[in-house]
ROKETOR-212913 format. One record per residue (C-alpha): residue number from 0; residue in three letters; x, y, z. Coordinates in Angstrom, 1 decimal. Example, Ala and Ser with C-alpha at 12.3 -4.5 7.8 and 13.67 -1.06 7.14 Angstrom:
- pos code c1 c2 c3
- 0 ala 12.3 -4.5 7.8
- 1 ser 13.7 -1.1 7.1
This chain:
- pos code c1 c2 c3
- 0 met 234.1 14.7 434.9
- 1 ala 234.4 12.2 432.0
- 2 tyr 233.2 12.2 428.4
- 3 ser 230.1 10.3 427.3
- 4 leu 228.5 9.7 423.9
- 5 val 225.0 11.1 424.0
- 6 gly 222.3 8.9 422.5
- 7 thr 223.0 6.8 419.5
- 8 ile 225.6 8.2 417.1
- 9 gly 224.1 9.3 413.8
- 10 val 224.3 7.0 410.8
- 11 ala 227.2 7.7 408.5
- 12 ser 226.2 8.4 404.9
- 13 gln 227.8 9.0 401.6
- 14 ala 226.4 11.1 398.8
- 15 ala 226.6 10.6 395.0
- 16 leu 229.5 12.3 393.1
- 17 ser 229.3 16.1 393.0
- 18 thr 226.3 16.1 395.4
- 19 ala 225.7 17.9 398.7
- 20 ile 225.2 15.9 401.9
- 21 thr 223.1 16.5 405.0
- 22 pro 223.9 13.8 407.7
- 23 ala 221.2 12.9 410.2
- 24 trp 221.3 13.1 414.0
- 25 gly 221.0 9.8 415.8
- 26 thr 218.3 8.7 418.3
- 27 ser 218.3 10.7 421.5
- 28 glu 221.0 13.1 420.2
- 29 asn 219.0 16.0 421.4
- 30 arg 221.8 18.6 421.1
- 31 asp 221.5 19.7 424.7
- 32 val 222.8 23.1 425.5
- 33 gly 226.6 23.1 426.1
- 34 asn 227.2 19.6 424.6
- 35 leu 230.0 19.1 422.0
- 36 leu 228.8 18.4 418.5
- 37 ile 231.1 16.8 416.0
- 38 leu 230.8 16.6 412.2
- 39 phe 233.1 14.0 410.5
- 40 leu 233.7 14.5 406.8
- 41 ala 235.6 12.6 404.2
- 42 gln 236.1 13.5 400.5
- 43 thr 237.3 11.4 397.6
- 44 gly 237.6 12.2 393.9
- 45 thr 239.6 14.3 391.4
- 46 gly 238.0 17.6 392.6
- 47 val 239.5 17.4 396.1
- 48 ser 241.6 20.6 396.7
- 49 ala 240.6 22.1 400.1
- 50 ala 238.4 21.7 403.0
- 51 pro 234.7 22.0 402.1
- 52 ala 233.0 25.2 403.1
- 53 thr 232.4 25.4 406.8
- 54 pro 228.6 25.1 407.6
- 55 ala 227.1 28.1 409.3
- 56 gly 227.6 28.1 413.1
- 57 trp 230.3 25.4 413.0
- 58 thr 234.1 25.7 413.4
- 59 leu 236.7 23.8 411.3
- 60 ala 238.8 21.8 413.8
- 61 asn 241.3 20.2 411.4
- 62 asn 241.7 19.2 407.8
- 63 val 244.1 17.7 405.3
- 64 glu 243.9 17.3 401.5
- 65 ala 246.0 15.4 398.9
- 66 thr 245.6 13.8 395.5
- 67 asn 242.0 12.5 395.3
- 68 thr 241.4 12.4 399.1
- 69 gly 240.8 14.7 402.0
- 70 ala 239.4 14.6 405.6
- 71 ala 237.9 17.4 407.6
- 72 met 236.3 17.7 411.1
- 73 tyr 234.1 20.5 412.5
- 74 phe 232.7 21.2 415.9
- 75 lys 230.1 23.2 417.6
- 76 ile 228.9 23.9 421.2
- 77 ala 225.2 23.0 421.1
- 78 thr 222.7 25.8 421.6
- 79 gly 219.7 23.4 421.8
- 80 ala 218.0 21.2 419.2
- 81 asp 220.6 22.4 416.6
- 82 thr 219.7 21.5 413.0
- 83 ala 221.8 19.1 411.0
- 84 pro 224.3 21.0 408.8
- 85 thr 224.5 20.7 405.0
- 86 ile 227.9 20.4 403.3
- 87 ala 227.7 22.0 399.8
- 88 ala 228.5 19.9 396.7
- 89 ile 232.0 20.0 395.3
- 90 thr 232.4 19.1 391.6
- 91 asn 234.0 15.6 391.1
- 92 val 234.1 14.9 394.8
- 93 thr 232.2 12.2 396.8
- 94 leu 231.3 13.3 400.3
- 95 ala 230.7 11.1 403.3
- 96 ala 229.6 12.5 406.7
- 97 gln 228.5 11.6 410.2
- 98 leu 227.3 13.5 413.3
- 99 ala 228.0 12.8 417.0
- 100 glu 227.1 14.5 420.3
- 101 phe 229.3 14.2 423.4
- 102 ser 228.9 15.5 427.0
- 103 gly 231.7 16.2 429.5
- 104 asn 233.4 18.8 427.4
- 105 ala 234.8 22.3 428.1
- 106 thr 232.4 24.8 426.6
- 107 thr 235.0 27.6 426.1
- 108 ser 237.8 26.9 423.7
- 109 pro 237.2 23.1 423.9
- 110 lys 239.7 22.1 421.2
- 111 asp 243.1 20.9 422.5
- 112 lys 245.5 19.3 420.1
- 113 gln 245.4 18.0 416.5
- 114 gly 247.3 16.0 413.9
- 115 gly 246.9 15.1 410.3
- 116 asn 248.7 13.3 407.4
- 117 thr 248.2 11.9 403.9
- 118 gly 249.9 9.2 401.8
- 119 ala 249.5 6.8 399.0
- 120 ala 250.6 3.7 400.9
- 121 ser 249.2 2.0 404.0
- 122 pro 249.6 2.7 406.9
- 123 val 249.5 6.4 407.2
- 124 thr 250.2 7.9 410.7
- 125 ala 249.3 11.4 411.9
- 126 thr 251.3 12.5 415.0
- 127 phe 250.3 15.5 417.1
- 128 ser 252.9 18.3 417.5
- 129 ser 252.6 18.1 421.3
- 130 ala 251.0 16.2 424.1
- 131 asp 247.4 16.8 425.3
- 132 thr 246.8 19.1 428.2
- 133 ser 245.5 16.2 430.3
- 134 ala 244.7 12.5 430.1
- 135 gly 241.0 11.5 429.7
- 136 glu 240.3 13.8 426.8
- 137 leu 238.0 13.0 423.8
- 138 leu 239.8 11.9 420.7
- 139 val 238.0 11.9 417.4
- 140 ile 239.4 10.6 414.1
- 141 cys 238.3 11.0 410.5
- 142 ser 239.8 9.3 407.4
- 143 ala 239.3 8.9 403.7
- 144 asp 240.5 6.2 401.3
- 145 ala 240.5 6.8 397.5
- 146 arg 240.9 4.1 394.8
- 147 ser 241.3 4.2 391.0
- 148 ala 238.9 1.3 390.8
- 149 ala 236.3 -0.3 393.1
- 150 arg 237.8 -2.4 395.9
- 151 thr 236.5 -3.8 399.2
- 152 pro 239.0 -2.9 401.9
- 153 thr 238.6 -2.9 405.7
- 154 asp 240.2 0.3 407.1
- 155 thr 241.3 0.2 410.7
- 156 leu 241.8 3.2 413.0
- 157 thr 244.2 3.1 415.9
- 158 ser 246.0 5.4 418.3
- 159 asn 248.9 5.0 420.8
- 160 asn 247.0 6.8 423.6
- 161 ala 243.5 5.6 423.0
- 162 thr 241.3 2.6 422.2
- 163 ile 239.3 3.7 419.2
- 164 thr 235.6 2.9 418.8
- 165 gln 234.4 2.7 415.3
- 166 ala 231.8 5.4 414.5
- 167 gly 231.0 4.8 410.9
- 168 asn 232.5 3.4 407.7
- 169 asn 231.8 1.6 404.5
- 170 asn 234.3 -1.2 405.1
- 171 gly 233.7 -4.3 402.9
- 172 val 231.7 -2.3 400.3
- 173 ser 232.9 -2.5 396.7
- 174 ser 233.6 1.1 395.9
- 175 ala 236.4 3.5 394.9
- 176 asn 235.4 5.9 397.7
- 177 his 235.9 4.8 401.3
- 178 tyr 235.6 6.5 404.7
- 179 ser 236.2 5.6 408.3
- 180 phe 235.3 7.6 411.4
- 181 gly 236.1 6.9 415.0
- 182 tyr 236.4 8.2 418.6
- 183 ser 237.7 7.4 422.1
- 184 leu 236.0 8.8 425.2
- 185 ala 239.3 9.0 427.1
- 186 thr 242.9 9.3 426.1
- 187 ser 245.1 7.2 428.3
- 188 ser 248.1 9.5 428.6
- 189 asn 249.3 13.0 428.2
- 190 ala 253.0 12.1 428.6
- 191 ala 253.5 11.7 424.8
- 192 ala 251.8 13.2 421.7
- 193 asp 248.9 11.3 420.4
- 194 thr 249.0 9.4 417.1
- 195 ala 246.2 8.4 414.7
- 196 val 246.8 5.6 412.2
- 197 ile 244.8 4.3 409.3
- 198 thr 245.7 0.8 408.1
- 199 thr 243.9 -0.7 405.1
- 200 ser 243.5 -4.4 404.3
- 201 val 243.7 -4.0 400.6
- 202 ser 246.5 -2.0 398.9
- 203 thr 245.5 -2.5 395.2
- 204 ser 244.3 0.5 393.2
- 205 leu 245.0 2.8 396.2
- 206 thr 245.6 6.5 395.1
- 207 gly 245.4 8.3 398.4
- 208 leu 244.8 8.0 402.2
- 209 ala 244.0 10.9 404.5
- 210 ile 243.7 11.0 408.3
- 211 ile 243.1 13.6 410.9
- 212 ala 242.5 13.6 414.6
- 213 val 241.6 16.1 417.2
- 214 thr 241.4 16.0 421.0
- 215 phe 238.9 18.0 423.1
- 216 lys 239.3 19.2 426.6
- 217 leu 237.4 18.0 429.6
- 218 ala 235.0 20.2 431.4
- 219 pro 236.8 22.0 434.2
- 220 val 236.4 20.6 437.7
- 221 pro 234.1 22.9 439.8
- 222 val 235.9 24.7 442.6
- 223 ile 234.5 23.7 446.0
- 224 pro 234.5 26.5 448.6
- 225 asp 236.6 26.0 451.7
- 226 leu 234.5 24.7 454.6
- 227 ile 234.4 26.8 457.7
- 228 thr 236.2 24.8 460.4
- 229 glu 236.2 27.3 463.2
- 230 pro 233.3 27.1 465.7
- 231 met 230.5 29.5 465.2
- 232 thr 230.6 32.0 468.1
- 233 pro 228.4 35.1 468.6
- 234 ser 231.2 37.2 467.2
- 235 arg 231.0 35.3 463.9
- 236 trp 227.3 35.9 463.5
- 237 asn 227.8 39.6 462.9
């Protein structure tokens, strides 16, 4: 079985400073029972100190925080028409978030490996501590980009074992608070640990970059019972 994006990914949004955020589900993201739900979250601002409080029913998959910047990712196995989570306001922090739904996942202990890193110069690379259980897994990336003044960078997300599809960002927007989210429906190898890299096109006024990535396991392959190959005789009917 392979991973698929369900419906149209939700629109990424950014709240005002010190304000809560409730991202929206995308078209045809119906949160079908058993599907994997992902919440991307970026924080920028002087109030960043820890991962935001985990919304009810969700699990924190990975997070990193540093000066003025942080990234966090949460997941949930859908129970059916799940409501969009609200991330509580944090004083002096600007929150950005996005929601996604994927099929093809394991429903029990779906998370596999993770990596994260922060820095004040581009690029910043997060390297997983070990290789994935198998190739073909879902890779999701979340990054934050903090500036001391408004700038218009383009932030690029890459990986050694995956081609990243851009999920949502505010690239090219004049702001001190930038975010970039991405995913790959299939990692290409499990021979080496995954990396996740954020590279920004503008280095001026940069005060912090944060990046995290997580892989999620494929649904197990169903076991097919052995076929009976011996001829059916009267003795086998009893």
